[in-house]
C-alpha positions in Angstrom: 1.4 -51.1 86.7 1.2 -50.2 83.0 4.2 -50.3 80.7 6.0 -46.9 80.6 7.8 -45.3 77.7 11.1 -46.2 79.3 9.9 -49.8 79.6 8.9 -49.9 76.0 12.3 -48.5 74.9 14.0 -51.2 77.0 12.1 -54.1 75.4 12.5 -52.6 71.9 16.3 -52.6 72.5 16.3 -56.2 73.8 14.3 -57.4 70.8 16.5 -55.5 68.3 19.7 -56.9 69.9 18.5 -60.5 70.0 16.7 -60.8 66.7 17.3 -57.7 64.5 13.6 -56.9 64.5 12.6 -53.2 64.9 9.6 -52.6 67.1 7.9 -49.3 66.3 5.5 -47.2 68.4 2.6 -48.7 66.4 3.4 -52.1 67.9 3.2 -51.0 71.5 -0.3 -52.4 72.2 0.5 -55.9 70.9 3.9 -55.9 72.7 2.2 -55.1 76.0 -0.5 -57.8 75.4 2.1 -60.4 74.7 4.3 -59.5 77.7 1.2 -59.4 79.9 0.4 -63.0 78.9 4.0 -64.0 79.6 4.1 -62.2 83.0 0.9 -64.0 84.0 2.3 -67.4 83.1 5.5 -66.6 85.1 3.6 -65.4 88.2 4.8 -61.7 87.7 2.1 -59.2 88.7 2.7 -56.6 85.9 4.4 -56.0 82.6 6.5 -53.3 84.3 7.7 -55.9 86.8 8.6 -58.3 84.0 10.6 -55.7 82.1 12.3 -54.6 85.3 13.5 -58.2 85.8 14.7 -58.4 82.3 16.6 -55.1 82.6 18.3 -56.0 85.8 19.6 -59.5 84.8 21.4 -60.0 81.5 21.5 -63.8 82.1 17.8 -64.2 83.0 16.5 -67.2 81.0 13.2 -65.2 80.7 14.9 -62.8 78.2 14.8 -65.2 75.2 11.2 -66.1 76.1 10.2 -62.5 76.1 11.9 -61.9 72.8 10.2 -64.9 71.3 6.8 -63.8 72.6 7.2 -60.4 70.9 9.0 -61.5 67.7 6.4 -64.1 66.8 4.5 -62.7 63.9 1.2 -63.8 62.4 1.1 -66.2 59.4 0.2 -65.0 55.9 -2.1 -67.9 55.0 -5.6 -68.6 56.2 -8.0 -70.9 54.3 -10.4 -68.0 53.8 -7.8 -65.3 53.0 -6.9 -63.6 49.7 -3.5 -65.3 49.9 -5.2 -68.7 49.8 -7.3 -67.7 46.7 -4.2 -66.4 45.0 -2.2 -69.6 45.7 -5.0 -71.9 44.5 -6.2 -69.8 41.6 -3.0 -68.5 40.1 0.4 -69.3 41.7 0.0 -73.1 42.2 -1.5 -73.7 38.7 1.3 -71.7 37.1 4.1 -73.4 39.0 2.7 -76.9 38.7 2.4 -76.5 34.9 6.0 -75.2 34.7 7.2 -78.1 36.9 5.2 -80.8 35.1 8.2 -82.6 33.7 10.2 -82.4 37.0 7.2 -83.5 39.1 8.7 -81.7 42.1 8.1 -78.4 43.9 10.0 -76.7 46.7 8.3 -74.2 49.0 9.8 -72.2 51.8 7.6 -70.8 54.6 10.0 -68.4 56.2 9.7 -66.7 59.7 6.5 -68.8 60.1 6.2 -68.5 63.8 3.8 -71.1 65.3 1.1 -70.6 62.7 -0.2 -73.3 60.4 1.3 -72.0 57.2 3.4 -75.1 56.2 0.7 -77.6 57.0 -1.9 -75.4 55.4 0.1 -75.4 52.2 0.2 -79.2 52.2 -3.6 -79.4 52.7 -4.2 -76.9 49.9 -2.0 -78.9 47.5 -3.6 -82.2 48.3 -7.2 -80.8 48.3 -7.0 -78.8 45.0 -4.3 -80.6 43.1 -4.6 -84.3 44.2 -2.3 -85.5 41.4 0.6 -84.0 43.4 0.4 -86.9 45.7 2.7 -88.6 43.2 5.1 -85.6 43.1 8.0 -84.7 45.4 6.5 -81.8 47.3 9.0 -80.3 49.8 7.8 -77.6 52.2 10.5 -76.1 54.4 9.3 -74.3 57.6 11.8 -72.0 59.3 11.7 -69.7 62.3 14.2 -68.3 64.8 12.3 -70.0 67.7 13.0 -73.7 68.2 10.0 -73.8 70.6 7.6 -72.6 67.8 9.0 -75.2 65.4 8.6 -77.9 67.9 5.0 -77.0 68.4 4.5 -77.2 64.6 6.5 -80.4 64.2 4.0 -82.3 66.3 1.3 -81.7 63.7 -1.2 -81.3 66.5 -3.5 -78.3 66.7 -6.0 -77.1 69.2 -9.5 -76.4 68.0 -8.7 -72.7 68.2 -5.6 -73.2 66.1 -7.7 -74.6 63.2 -10.8 -72.6 63.7 -10.4 -71.2 60.2 -10.3 -74.7 58.6 -13.5 -75.5 56.7 -15.3 -78.5 58.2 -15.0 -80.6 55.0 -11.2 -80.0 55.0 -11.0 -80.8 58.7 -12.8 -84.1 58.1 -10.6 -85.1 55.2 -7.1 -84.1 56.4 -7.2 -84.1 60.2 -8.3 -86.6 62.8 -9.3 -85.9 66.5 -6.7 -86.9 69.1 -8.2 -86.1 72.5 -8.6 -82.4 72.8 -6.5 -81.7 69.7 -6.6 -82.4 66.0 -3.7 -84.2 64.2 -2.9 -83.6 60.5 -2.8 -86.5 58.2 0.6 -88.3 58.4 1.4 -88.1 54.7 0.8 -84.4 54.7 2.8 -83.8 57.9 5.8 -85.7 56.4 5.9 -83.2 53.5 7.1 -80.5 55.9 10.7 -80.1 57.1 11.6 -77.9 60.0 14.7 -75.9 60.6 15.6 -73.3 63.2 16.6 -70.2 61.2 16.1 -66.5 61.5 16.1 -64.5 58.3 18.3 -61.8 59.8 21.1 -64.1 60.9 23.1 -67.1 59.8 23.2 -68.9 56.5 20.1 -69.4 54.4 18.9 -72.8 53.1 20.7 -74.4 50.2 19.2 -74.8 46.8 16.4 -72.9 45.0 12.8 -72.6 45.8 9.7 -72.3 43.5 7.7 -70.3 46.1 8.8 -68.4 49.2 6.1 -67.3 51.6 7.3 -64.7 54.1 5.0 -63.8 56.9 4.6 -60.4 58.5 8.1 -60.1 59.8 9.8 -58.0 57.1 8.6 -54.5 58.4 10.1 -55.4 61.8 13.6 -55.2 60.4 15.3 -51.9 59.7 15.5 -50.8 56.1 19.1 -51.9 55.5 18.3 -55.4 56.8 15.1 -55.5 54.8 17.1 -54.9 51.6 19.6 -57.5 52.5 16.9 -60.1 53.2 15.0 -59.6 49.9 18.3 -59.6 48.0 19.1 -63.0 49.5 15.6 -64.3 48.9 16.0 -63.2 45.2 19.1 -65.4 45.0 17.3 -68.4 46.4 14.2 -68.1 44.2 13.9 -69.9 40.9 13.9 -67.5 38.0 10.2 -68.2 37.4 9.3 -68.5 41.1 7.2 -66.3 43.3 7.7 -64.4 46.6 4.5 -63.9 48.7 4.7 -61.4 51.5 2.4 -61.1 54.6 -0.3 -58.4 54.8 1.8 -56.2 57.1 4.8 -56.1 54.7 5.4 -52.9 52.7 5.2 -54.1 49.0 5.8 -50.5 47.7 9.3 -50.6 49.0 10.2 -53.9 47.3 9.5 -52.5 43.9 12.0 -49.7 44.4 14.9 -51.9 45.2 15.1 -53.5 41.8 15.1 -57.1 40.6 11.4 -57.7 41.3 8.1 -57.3 39.4 4.8 -57.0 41.3 2.2 -59.4 40.0 -1.3 -60.6 40.5 -2.0 -59.0 43.9 -0.4 -56.7 46.6 2.5 -58.5 48.2 3.1 -60.9 45.4 6.3 -60.7 43.4 8.5 -62.6 41.0 12.0 -62.0 39.7 12.0 -59.2 37.1 11.7 -59.9 33.4 9.6 -63.1 33.8 6.8 -63.6 31.4 3.1 -64.2 32.1 1.9 -67.4 34.0 1.7 -70.6 32.0 -1.9 -71.8 32.4 -3.4 -74.8 30.6 -7.1 -74.9 31.3 -7.6 -78.2 29.5 -5.6 -80.0 32.2 -8.2 -79.1 34.8 -6.1 -77.0 37.1 
């Protein structure tokens, strides 16, 4: 039995209550697909049957699983994506030049789901800027789902997970482990993991040079979106960057004040910052 309008409203309410995310009508197809996969794994014959079980039992342990399945959003970074080119071509060279004396960089991958963002950042840094092996590179990966973080913490990926990784990068920075691929230990140790949802609880301490926020921002209501970007602004270094996922609404961010759009859609820095510092003679 297909998901009805009433079923969809029920699951939207559960997700909003549990995570603060707002599921719109345009997300119905992906919601149904994710719930269908969950229902199959749990031996439930239909999405409607799954939602009925969730509706009838407030304490059903399946509820948080359903919320996690829907609230997991896609990562912003792929090795063949515009975001990757932006990071390697502009953002990293600028930040590395500005942090040359400190020899340290702090990066936050927020609401990263179970994608490969954090490890992808580590691979990009080592591949294109190998001198940073002597730097203190800290990559913080956060998500509301402890299960997603545990999957990432292992540093192991199926072939499908890393299908976008070019063969030469795969050979240099991963090793086969049975049916999976394991990221190089030194790169894996650069990533710290913390269970944290942007819409709830305290944010990390200290400031970051780069914040990468996946596609989750549009799933919060407008008031929560404004609250989140205001808090991110306070955590970003004055010359740092905020990079949003492709589904975010960059036009909104510019109207809230305190941000300047730069370089590409979805890329921002705190207002009043000057142009990037690039020294071509250094080779990066």
